[in-house]
GUFIZA-923449 format. One record per residue: residue number from 1; residue in one letter; x negated, y, z of N, C-alpha, C in turn. Coordinates in pm, whole numbers, plus 50000, padded with zeros to 5 digits. Example, Ala and Ser with C-alpha at 12.3 -4.5 7.8 and 13.67 -1.06 7.14 Angstrom:
2
+-----+----+-------+-------+-------+-------+-------+-------+-------+-------+-------+
|   i | aa |  n.xx |  n.yy |  n.zz | ca.xx | ca.yy | ca.zz |  c.xx |  c.yy |  c.zz |
+-----+----+-------+-------+-------+-------+-------+-------+-------+-------+-------+
|   1 |  A | 48681 | 49431 | 50780 | 48770 | 49550 | 50780 | 48680 | 49670 | 50780 |
|   2 |  S | 48715 | 49775 | 50708 | 48633 | 49894 | 50714 | 48710 | 50003 | 50787 |
+-----+----+-------+-------+-------+-------+-------+-------+-------+-------+-------+
END
This chain:
166
+-----+----+-------+-------+-------+-------+-------+-------+-------+-------+-------+
|   i | aa |  n.xx |  n.yy |  n.zz | ca.xx | ca.yy | ca.zz |  c.xx |  c.yy |  c.zz |
+-----+----+-------+-------+-------+-------+-------+-------+-------+-------+-------+
|   1 |  M | 96950 | 36305 | 72457 | 96941 | 36448 | 72469 | 96876 | 36508 | 72347 |
|   2 |  R | 96920 | 36617 | 72325 | 96873 | 36683 | 72206 | 96763 | 36781 | 72240 |
|   3 |  Q | 96662 | 36786 | 72162 | 96554 | 36882 | 72183 | 96583 | 37008 | 72104 |
|   4 |  P | 96553 | 37124 | 72165 | 96578 | 37249 | 72093 | 96488 | 37260 | 71972 |
|   5 |  S | 96543 | 37321 | 71875 | 96463 | 37337 | 71755 | 96362 | 37449 | 71777 |
|   6 |  L | 96256 | 37447 | 71705 | 96150 | 37546 | 71719 | 96195 | 37683 | 71675 |
|   7 |  S | 96294 | 37690 | 71590 | 96340 | 37820 | 71543 | 96416 | 37896 | 71652 |
|   8 |  V | 96469 | 37826 | 71755 | 96544 | 37892 | 71864 | 96447 | 37960 | 71960 |
|   9 |  I | 96334 | 37905 | 71985 | 96236 | 37963 | 72076 | 96167 | 38078 | 72004 |
|  10 |  Q | 96174 | 38198 | 72069 | 96112 | 38314 | 72007 | 95968 | 38327 | 72056 |
|  11 |  P | 95882 | 38363 | 71969 | 95742 | 38378 | 72011 | 95728 | 38498 | 72106 |
|  12 |  R | 95644 | 38484 | 72205 | 95622 | 38588 | 72305 | 95526 | 38691 | 72248 |
|  13 |  D | 95564 | 38819 | 72271 | 95478 | 38928 | 72226 | 95374 | 38953 | 72334 |
|  14 |  S | 95255 | 38910 | 72311 | 95150 | 38917 | 72413 | 95103 | 39062 | 72436 |
|  15 |  R | 95127 | 39153 | 72345 | 95082 | 39291 | 72364 | 95168 | 39365 | 72464 |
|  16 |  R | 95290 | 39335 | 72489 | 95380 | 39411 | 72576 | 95390 | 39352 | 72716 |
|  17 |  G | 95290 | 39287 | 72765 | 95291 | 39228 | 72898 | 95270 | 39331 | 73007 |
|  18 |  G | 95228 | 39453 | 72979 | 95202 | 39557 | 73079 | 95184 | 39690 | 73010 |
|  19 |  F | 95121 | 39782 | 73081 | 95098 | 39915 | 73025 | 94960 | 39921 | 72963 |
|  20 |  S | 94952 | 39998 | 72860 | 94821 | 40014 | 72797 | 94739 | 40115 | 72877 |
|  21 |  L | 94611 | 40116 | 72853 | 94520 | 40208 | 72922 | 94559 | 40353 | 72894 |
|  22 |  I | 94600 | 40385 | 72776 | 94641 | 40520 | 72738 | 94765 | 40562 | 72818 |
|  23 |  E | 94862 | 40470 | 72829 | 94983 | 40502 | 72906 | 94951 | 40527 | 73053 |
|  24 |  L | 94865 | 40447 | 73111 | 94826 | 40466 | 73251 | 94752 | 40597 | 73271 |
|  25 |  L | 94661 | 40631 | 73180 | 94587 | 40757 | 73191 | 94679 | 40878 | 73178 |
|  26 |  M | 94777 | 40869 | 73093 | 94873 | 40980 | 73079 | 94955 | 40997 | 73206 |
|  27 |  A | 95001 | 40888 | 73265 | 95080 | 40895 | 73388 | 94998 | 40954 | 73502 |
|  28 |  V | 94874 | 40909 | 73515 | 94786 | 40961 | 73621 | 94757 | 41109 | 73596 |
|  29 |  S | 94738 | 41149 | 73471 | 94713 | 41290 | 73440 | 94832 | 41377 | 73476 |
|  30 |  I | 94951 | 41333 | 73446 | 95072 | 41409 | 73477 | 95090 | 41422 | 73629 |
|  31 |  V | 95069 | 41313 | 73701 | 95079 | 41317 | 73848 | 94973 | 41412 | 73904 |
|  32 |  G | 94853 | 41409 | 73851 | 94748 | 41499 | 73896 | 94781 | 41645 | 73873 |
|  33 |  I | 94837 | 41676 | 73759 | 94876 | 41815 | 73729 | 94986 | 41860 | 73824 |
|  34 |  L | 95085 | 41776 | 73847 | 95193 | 41811 | 73939 | 95142 | 41829 | 74082 |
|  35 |  A | 95050 | 41745 | 74125 | 94992 | 41759 | 74258 | 94910 | 41887 | 74267 |
|  36 |  G | 94839 | 41920 | 74163 | 94760 | 42044 | 74160 | 94848 | 42168 | 74171 |
|  37 |  L | 94968 | 42160 | 74119 | 95062 | 42272 | 74131 | 95127 | 42276 | 74268 |
|  38 |  A | 95153 | 42161 | 74328 | 95228 | 42155 | 74453 | 95143 | 42180 | 74576 |
|  39 |  I | 95020 | 42135 | 74579 | 94938 | 42144 | 74701 | 94911 | 42288 | 74743 |
|  40 |  P | 94873 | 42381 | 74655 | 94856 | 42519 | 74701 | 94984 | 42580 | 74757 |
|  41 |  N | 95098 | 42550 | 74696 | 95225 | 42600 | 74748 | 95255 | 42541 | 74885 |
|  42 |  M | 95221 | 42415 | 74906 | 95244 | 42351 | 75035 | 95158 | 42416 | 75143 |
|  43 |  R | 95032 | 42446 | 75111 | 94943 | 42513 | 75208 | 94995 | 42651 | 75242 |
|  44 |  S | 95041 | 42723 | 75141 | 95096 | 42856 | 75164 | 95220 | 42848 | 75253 |
|  45 |  M | 95304 | 42751 | 75230 | 95424 | 42734 | 75312 | 95388 | 42695 | 75455 |
|  46 |  T | 95282 | 42618 | 75472 | 95237 | 42581 | 75607 | 95193 | 42704 | 75684 |
|  47 |  W | 95116 | 42793 | 75620 | 95072 | 42916 | 75688 | 95189 | 43007 | 75717 |
|  48 |  R | 95284 | 43014 | 75626 | 95403 | 43096 | 75651 | 95485 | 43042 | 75768 |
|  49 |  A | 95496 | 42911 | 75777 | 95569 | 42850 | 75888 | 95500 | 42880 | 76021 |
|  50 |  R | 95368 | 42872 | 76023 | 95295 | 42903 | 76147 | 95306 | 43051 | 76180 |
|  51 |  A | 95307 | 43137 | 76080 | 95325 | 43281 | 76104 | 95464 | 43308 | 76159 |
|  52 |  T | 95564 | 43233 | 76115 | 95699 | 43247 | 76168 | 95703 | 43206 | 76315 |
|  53 |  E | 95627 | 43104 | 76350 | 95616 | 43063 | 76490 | 95555 | 43175 | 76574 |
|  54 |  V | 95451 | 43240 | 76522 | 95388 | 43352 | 76591 | 95489 | 43466 | 76609 |
|  55 |  A | 95561 | 43500 | 76503 | 95659 | 43609 | 76510 | 95770 | 43576 | 76610 |
|  56 |  A | 95812 | 43451 | 76615 | 95915 | 43412 | 76710 | 95864 | 43425 | 76853 |
|  57 |  D | 95741 | 43385 | 76878 | 95684 | 43401 | 77012 | 95672 | 43548 | 77050 |
|  58 |  L | 95632 | 43632 | 76956 | 95625 | 43776 | 76982 | 95762 | 43831 | 77019 |
|  59 |  E | 95865 | 43786 | 76950 | 96001 | 43833 | 76978 | 96048 | 43786 | 77115 |
|  60 |  V | 96015 | 43664 | 77154 | 96051 | 43613 | 77286 | 95986 | 43698 | 77394 |
|  61 |  V | 95859 | 43732 | 77377 | 95789 | 43816 | 77475 | 95848 | 43956 | 77477 |
|  62 |  R | 95883 | 44010 | 77360 | 95942 | 44144 | 77355 | 96074 | 44148 | 77431 |
|  63 |  V | 96160 | 44050 | 77406 | 96290 | 44046 | 77473 | 96272 | 44028 | 77624 |
|  64 |  A | 96182 | 43940 | 77664 | 96158 | 43917 | 77807 | 96105 | 44044 | 77874 |
|  65 |  T | 96015 | 44114 | 77808 | 95957 | 44235 | 77865 | 96060 | 44346 | 77878 |
|  66 |  V | 96140 | 44366 | 77774 | 96243 | 44469 | 77778 | 96350 | 44433 | 77882 |
|  67 |  S | 96384 | 44305 | 77894 | 96481 | 44262 | 77995 | 96427 | 44288 | 78136 |
|  68 |  F | 96300 | 44256 | 78157 | 96237 | 44282 | 78287 | 96241 | 44431 | 78318 |
|  69 |  N | 96209 | 44513 | 78220 | 96212 | 44658 | 78240 | 96352 | 44708 | 78271 |
|  70 |  G | 96452 | 44651 | 78205 | 96589 | 44691 | 78230 | 96636 | 44655 | 78370 |
|  71 |  D | 96588 | 44541 | 78422 | 96627 | 44498 | 78556 | 96546 | 44566 | 78667 |
|  72 |  Q | 96416 | 44583 | 78645 | 96327 | 44630 | 78751 | 96285 | 44777 | 78738 |
|  73 |  F | 96315 | 44838 | 78624 | 96276 | 44977 | 78597 | 96125 | 44998 | 78600 |
|  74 |  L | 96050 | 44897 | 78565 | 95905 | 44906 | 78550 | 95862 | 44798 | 78451 |
|  75 |  W | 95739 | 44810 | 78407 | 95686 | 44715 | 78309 | 95599 | 44613 | 78379 |
|  76 |  P | 95588 | 44492 | 78326 | 95496 | 44393 | 78385 | 95352 | 44445 | 78381 |
|  77 |  A | 95272 | 44396 | 78473 | 95131 | 44437 | 78480 | 95052 | 44376 | 78364 |
|  78 |  E | 94945 | 44443 | 78329 | 94853 | 44397 | 78222 | 94792 | 44263 | 78262 |
|  79 |  T | 94779 | 44175 | 78165 | 94712 | 44046 | 78186 | 94609 | 44026 | 78076 |
|  80 |  G | 94525 | 43927 | 78094 | 94424 | 43896 | 77993 | 94483 | 43815 | 77878 |
|  81 |  P | 94406 | 43799 | 77771 | 94454 | 43720 | 77658 | 94487 | 43577 | 77699 |
|  82 |  G | 94600 | 43529 | 77653 | 94641 | 43393 | 77682 | 94707 | 43373 | 77817 |
|  83 |  V | 94719 | 43481 | 77896 | 94777 | 43470 | 78031 | 94915 | 43535 | 78032 |
|  84 |  V | 95015 | 43460 | 78079 | 95151 | 43511 | 78087 | 95161 | 43604 | 78208 |
|  85 |  P | 95219 | 43724 | 78191 | 95238 | 43811 | 78307 | 95323 | 43741 | 78413 |
|  86 |  P | 95277 | 43738 | 78538 | 95351 | 43664 | 78642 | 95493 | 43714 | 78662 |
|  87 |  E | 95518 | 43842 | 78638 | 95652 | 43897 | 78656 | 95753 | 43835 | 78559 |
|  88 |  L | 95705 | 43787 | 78447 | 95797 | 43731 | 78346 | 95831 | 43585 | 78371 |
|  89 |  I | 95755 | 43518 | 78459 | 95785 | 43377 | 78487 | 95839 | 43356 | 78627 |
|  90 |  S | 95818 | 43451 | 78716 | 95870 | 43434 | 78852 | 96008 | 43498 | 78862 |
|  91 |  G | 96079 | 43464 | 78968 | 96210 | 43524 | 78991 | 96313 | 43478 | 78889 |
|  92 |  D | 96360 | 43573 | 78809 | 96468 | 43544 | 78714 | 96422 | 43461 | 78595 |
|  93 |  G | 96292 | 43447 | 78577 | 96242 | 43366 | 78466 | 96281 | 43425 | 78332 |
|  94 |  Y | 96222 | 43536 | 78298 | 96256 | 43604 | 78174 | 96210 | 43527 | 78051 |
|  95 |  L | 96105 | 43450 | 78066 | 96056 | 43366 | 77955 | 96113 | 43226 | 77970 |
|  96 |  P | 96132 | 43155 | 77859 | 96180 | 43017 | 77867 | 96082 | 42930 | 77947 |
|  97 |  E | 96134 | 42829 | 78012 | 96050 | 42740 | 78091 | 95946 | 42673 | 78002 |
|  98 |  G | 95822 | 42673 | 78048 | 95713 | 42611 | 77973 | 95655 | 42699 | 77864 |
|  99 |  F | 95702 | 42825 | 77852 | 95651 | 42914 | 77748 | 95504 | 42945 | 77777 |
| 100 |  S | 95423 | 42941 | 77674 | 95280 | 42964 | 77689 | 95234 | 43075 | 77595 |
| 101 |  F | 95134 | 43147 | 77638 | 95075 | 43250 | 77553 | 94965 | 43192 | 77463 |
| 102 |  Q | 94945 | 43062 | 77468 | 94846 | 42998 | 77383 | 94917 | 42902 | 77288 |
| 103 |  G | 94911 | 42937 | 77159 | 94978 | 42856 | 77058 | 94879 | 42779 | 76975 |
| 104 |  N | 94929 | 42720 | 76869 | 94847 | 42641 | 76778 | 94772 | 42735 | 76683 |
| 105 |  G | 94649 | 42768 | 76719 | 94567 | 42855 | 76634 | 94583 | 43002 | 76663 |
| 106 |  Y | 94651 | 43037 | 76772 | 94666 | 43177 | 76809 | 94686 | 43190 | 76960 |
| 107 |  E | 94674 | 43313 | 77006 | 94687 | 43342 | 77148 | 94751 | 43480 | 77162 |
| 108 |  L | 94846 | 43492 | 77255 | 94913 | 43619 | 77278 | 94845 | 43695 | 77390 |
| 109 |  D | 94858 | 43826 | 77386 | 94799 | 43912 | 77489 | 94897 | 44026 | 77515 |
| 110 |  Y | 94950 | 44033 | 77638 | 95040 | 44141 | 77677 | 94955 | 44262 | 77714 |
| 111 |  D | 94988 | 44378 | 77658 | 94910 | 44500 | 77681 | 94998 | 44610 | 77739 |
| 112 |  F | 94955 | 44669 | 77849 | 95018 | 44786 | 77910 | 94911 | 44895 | 77903 |
| 113 |  L | 94922 | 44980 | 77803 | 94819 | 45080 | 77778 | 94863 | 45216 | 77833 |
| 114 |  S | 94794 | 45262 | 77935 | 94829 | 45390 | 77995 | 94705 | 45444 | 78065 |
| 115 |  P | 94672 | 45568 | 78059 | 94735 | 45673 | 77977 | 94689 | 45664 | 77832 |
| 116 |  V | 94775 | 45707 | 77744 | 94748 | 45706 | 77601 | 94781 | 45843 | 77546 |
| 117 |  V | 94697 | 45892 | 77460 | 94724 | 46019 | 77391 | 94733 | 45987 | 77242 |
| 118 |  I | 94851 | 46014 | 77186 | 94873 | 45989 | 77044 | 94890 | 46124 | 76975 |
| 119 |  A | 94807 | 46150 | 76877 | 94814 | 46277 | 76804 | 94950 | 46290 | 76739 |
| 120 |  G | 95012 | 46407 | 76756 | 95142 | 46432 | 76696 | 95258 | 46389 | 76783 |
| 121 |  E | 95230 | 46315 | 76889 | 95335 | 46271 | 76982 | 95291 | 46302 | 77125 |
| 122 |  P | 95298 | 46430 | 77164 | 95247 | 46468 | 77296 | 95326 | 46409 | 77412 |
| 123 |  G | 95449 | 46367 | 77391 | 95529 | 46310 | 77499 | 95495 | 46165 | 77529 |
| 124 |  T | 95416 | 46100 | 77445 | 95382 | 45959 | 77466 | 95261 | 45950 | 77558 |
| 125 |  N | 95277 | 45878 | 77669 | 95163 | 45861 | 77759 | 95133 | 45714 | 77789 |
| 126 |  Q | 95218 | 45624 | 77741 | 95189 | 45482 | 77756 | 95247 | 45402 | 77640 |
| 127 |  L | 95183 | 45291 | 77613 | 95230 | 45197 | 77510 | 95243 | 45060 | 77572 |
| 128 |  I | 95353 | 44994 | 77544 | 95372 | 44856 | 77584 | 95366 | 44775 | 77455 |
| 129 |  A | 95278 | 44677 | 77452 | 95254 | 44604 | 77327 | 95223 | 44459 | 77355 |
| 130 |  V | 95236 | 44379 | 77253 | 95192 | 44240 | 77256 | 95101 | 44220 | 77136 |
| 131 |  S | 94984 | 44166 | 77163 | 94889 | 44138 | 77056 | 94882 | 43988 | 77033 |
| 132 |  V | 94853 | 43954 | 76910 | 94830 | 43814 | 76876 | 94690 | 43806 | 76818 |
| 133 |  L | 94611 | 43714 | 76872 | 94475 | 43690 | 76824 | 94477 | 43556 | 76752 |
| 134 |  V | 94451 | 43558 | 76622 | 94459 | 43435 | 76543 | 94319 | 43384 | 76511 |
| 135 |  E | 94309 | 43254 | 76487 | 94179 | 43190 | 76467 | 94133 | 43188 | 76322 |
| 136 |  T | 94225 | 43193 | 76226 | 94185 | 43179 | 76086 | 94233 | 43298 | 76003 |
| 137 |  D | 94162 | 43324 | 75896 | 94203 | 43432 | 75806 | 94335 | 43401 | 75737 |
| 138 |  D | 94358 | 43274 | 75704 | 94483 | 43236 | 75637 | 94604 | 43267 | 75726 |
| 139 |  L | 94596 | 43231 | 75853 | 94706 | 43260 | 75945 | 94717 | 43410 | 75968 |
| 140 |  S | 94604 | 43478 | 75976 | 94605 | 43623 | 75994 | 94676 | 43692 | 75878 |
| 141 |  N | 94646 | 43652 | 75757 | 94711 | 43711 | 75639 | 94860 | 43681 | 75637 |
| 142 |  A | 94898 | 43561 | 75675 | 95040 | 43525 | 75678 | 95114 | 43605 | 75785 |
| 143 |  V | 95050 | 43630 | 75900 | 95112 | 43711 | 76006 | 95130 | 43854 | 75959 |
| 144 |  I | 95028 | 43910 | 75896 | 95039 | 44047 | 75844 | 95152 | 44057 | 75742 |
| 145 |  E | 95160 | 43959 | 75654 | 95265 | 43959 | 75551 | 95404 | 43952 | 75615 |
| 146 |  L | 95417 | 43870 | 75718 | 95547 | 43852 | 75782 | 95587 | 43972 | 75868 |
| 147 |  L | 95492 | 44030 | 75940 | 95521 | 44141 | 76031 | 95502 | 44277 | 75966 |
| 148 |  G | 95485 | 44281 | 75838 | 95457 | 44405 | 75768 | 95555 | 44516 | 75793 |
| 149 |  G | 95682 | 44486 | 75817 | 95782 | 44589 | 75840 | 95786 | 44639 | 75983 |
| 150 |  S | 95716 | 44572 | 76075 | 95714 | 44613 | 76215 | 95607 | 44718 | 76237 |
| 151 |  L | 95610 | 44776 | 76356 | 95505 | 44869 | 76394 | 95387 | 44785 | 76440 |
| 152 |  V | 95294 | 44757 | 76350 | 95182 | 44667 | 76376 | 95052 | 44740 | 76351 |
| 153 |  F | 94959 | 44722 | 76444 | 94822 | 44770 | 76426 | 94733 | 44648 | 76419 |
| 154 |  S | 94648 | 44644 | 76320 | 94561 | 44528 | 76303 | 94415 | 44569 | 76308 |
| 155 |  L | 94337 | 44487 | 76373 | 94193 | 44504 | 76377 | 94132 | 44365 | 76367 |
| 156 |  G | 94081 | 44333 | 76250 | 94031 | 44198 | 76227 | 94144 | 44098 | 76234 |
| 157 |  R | 94129 | 44001 | 76321 | 94233 | 43898 | 76338 | 94322 | 43926 | 76459 |
| 158 |  R | 94319 | 44046 | 76511 | 94404 | 44086 | 76624 | 94512 | 44180 | 76570 |
| 159 |  H | 94638 | 44141 | 76589 | 94751 | 44221 | 76541 | 94835 | 44258 | 76662 |
| 160 |  T | 94861 | 44388 | 76678 | 94933 | 44440 | 76794 | 95068 | 44495 | 76751 |
| 161 |  V | 95173 | 44450 | 76818 | 95309 | 44496 | 76792 | 95350 | 44582 | 76911 |
| 162 |  I | 95392 | 44707 | 76883 | 95435 | 44798 | 76987 | 95578 | 44763 | 77028 |
| 163 |  I | 95599 | 44746 | 77158 | 95732 | 44718 | 77212 | 95800 | 44847 | 77253 |
| 164 |  D | 95725 | 44935 | 77321 | 95784 | 45058 | 77372 | 95678 | 45168 | 77378 |
| 165 |  R | 95722 | 45290 | 77347 | 95638 | 45409 | 77362 | 95709 | 45501 | 77461 |
| 166 |  S | 95647 | 45531 | 77571 | 95709 | 45618 | 77670 | 95619 | 45735 | 77701 |
+-----+----+-------+-------+-------+-------+-------+-------+-------+-------+-------+
END
């Protein structure tokens, strides 16, 4: 058998066995910069998603309340914060099964305000509204931003959407 000549075997470059410290630091720095840009946007999107959940729940309650009024010719009775009006869950079941007025970081409150006197609107004597009470300023700000085009009254972290003025 023939032995290979030494000229055929190429010497191994011992410097290129891995990454240098400079290359690793650059890669970590770039990943850190990208993460620093992405994390605030992700948090903002999380609050917007939760605000969308709040707005969807408000819309479900609005539709259920207006449907109840259309069928019964009266409005559901006032309840406390976090309590579903019994008229909306009994009988025809105007709200979806398992619907709760207590969400993740917020709570709904059905309001039947009567008598009410609104300056400039002498014919208005009652307001039907749904309020949302949120736990954090971030969620509160996201709800205000999302519901900005609606008829909303805000006081601190309590935001009230008017369903009907009669």
